N, C-alpha and C positions, 0 to 999 in steps of 0.2 A: 723864335718866330720864325716862319716858313720862307723859305727863299723865295718862291713864286708872289707869296704875298708882299713880302719887300718892294719885289719888281714891279707889281700893280699897283701897289701905292705911290713907287716915282714915278709911273703912269702918270697917273692919274695927277700929283703934285704936279707935273712938266704942264698939264692942261691947264691946271688953275693957277699957274705961276705967273707973276703980272714984274717979279724982281730979278730974274734971269735975262742974260743978253735976248736980244731979239734974234742977233746973227748966227746963234748957233742952235738947232734942231736938235732934241730926241727923237732916236728913231728906233722902229721896231724890226726884228729880225726881216721878215719880208720887203719891207721899205729900203733896206741896208742891200737889197740882190741888184737894188739898181744902181747903186754906189761904188766910187771907184776907193777905195782902202788906202789912209796914208799911214797908219802907225796905232798905236797904241797910246791913253795915258793912265796913269793911276792916283788914287790919292789912299791913304791910310791915316788911322789916328786921327779921324774923325770925331767927335765928339757931336751930341745932339741929333737930329732926325734925318731921315733918307732925303727931306728936301737941301739938306747942307751938303750932304752930299753928291749931289745933282747940280749944285752950286758952285762948286767946286771944278767936276768934272766940267761943267759946259767955259768954267774960265780958262781953266787946261786945256779945252778944245780951240775955244775963240782966241790963245794965244798961239797955237799950233797952226792957226791959219784952216782950220777945219771950219765947214760948214753943216757939218750933223756929227752925232757920235751916239753907241751903240752899247749900253751897258755892256757887258760879260761877263763877271764878278762881280756878286755881291755878299760880306760878309757880314756878320754881326757878332759884336763879342762887348766887350767892355769899351771899345772904339769900332767904327764904320773899317771897312777896307772898299774899294770898288775899283774896280776894271773896265777901260771902255775903249773899245774901238772906233776910231777915226777917221770920216771918210770926206770925199772933196766934194 
């Protein structure tokens, strides 16, 4: 699957998601320009869908005290791996 398609799918899933944390928001690169970076998180060996990746990233971002995150890397294979930049 094309990485751009996966990222677009994650973005659409974030709009449609009702189960994810309301305190942490996924942002795009343009929105992130106005935010202060506070590090990054990653998830690995996630089996399932792009929505599962997003939920795990959101949970880690919330635990770290971030208000937003932006996916910077996404790899698909037998399992998913993703990295996200965190913002205050």
